[in-house]
N, C-alpha and C positions, 0 to 999 in steps of 0.2 A: 503493501500499499503506499508504502514511503514512499519507496523510488518510483512508482510512478507519479506523485507528486513532484520532485525532482527532473522527470524528466516536464514533467505539463511546464513548470515555472522555468525549466533551463532553453523550454522552445517558446516561450513566454518574453521570452528577456532577448534571442537572440530571434522574432520578429518586430519586435519592439524599436530594438535595435536596428533592426535592418530600413523602420518604416521611419525613423528619425536619421539615417544617411540616404537614405533617401529623397527625402520630401527638400535636404539640406542641399545635395546634389540639384534639385530642379530649380530650384529658387535660384543658386545662383549660376544655373546656363541661362532662365530668364535674364537677370539681372545682367548677365553678357551680352545676351539679343538686343535687349534696350541699353546697354550702354556703343556696344556698336556699331548701332542706326543710327545716329545721331551723327551728326558733321560730314563732310562734305564728298567723306564716299564712302558713300552707302553699303553700295550693290556687292566692291569689292569686303570691307571691312566683316557684313554678314558670310560670303559664301565664305572669306577665312575662317571664319568662323567655326559656321560649320563640321566646312574641312575639319577642321580641329579637330572640334567633339567627335565623327569620327572614324576616323584614321584610329588613333587608341584605344576602340573597340574593337579593327576590323583586325587589330593588327595582331593583340594579347587576349581577345577575348577565342579564343580557339586553348591557350596554351594553359587559360586561367581555368576552359570548363575543366581540361583531362587536370588539374590540380587539383579539379575539386573533386572532381569523377576518383579519385589515388584517392585521397586523403578526408571525403568525410564536406558535407554545408559547413558545418560551424567551424569545422577546421580553414575549412578555406575561405570562409570569410573574414574570419579574423587572420591568419594570414595575407588577404588582399588587405585589409584595410592596413596594414602595416609595412607592405609594398609602395602602396597609395603616401601614409605617410612618407617616408622616405624619397619617395616621390618629391613630393612640395614641398623635403626639409630641405634639399638635397638644392 
């Protein structure tokens, strides 16, 4: 009984964290579109932002999927968060 509560609690924490991170990412992308949509070169700014947003997903999506399949979703999520932090901090 106690183990089932722990699993349920872990699942709630996992999905709550995922929801918060996804929401923050979406707000950041919306803000970037607003900022890049201002100025004299709107088309260049928006297309550059779209390209910069899509390329990492295409390049690292397959690798990330393979890692998550290998280590499991919770650990894969944690590893991805650490790698994103390292990329941003660099």
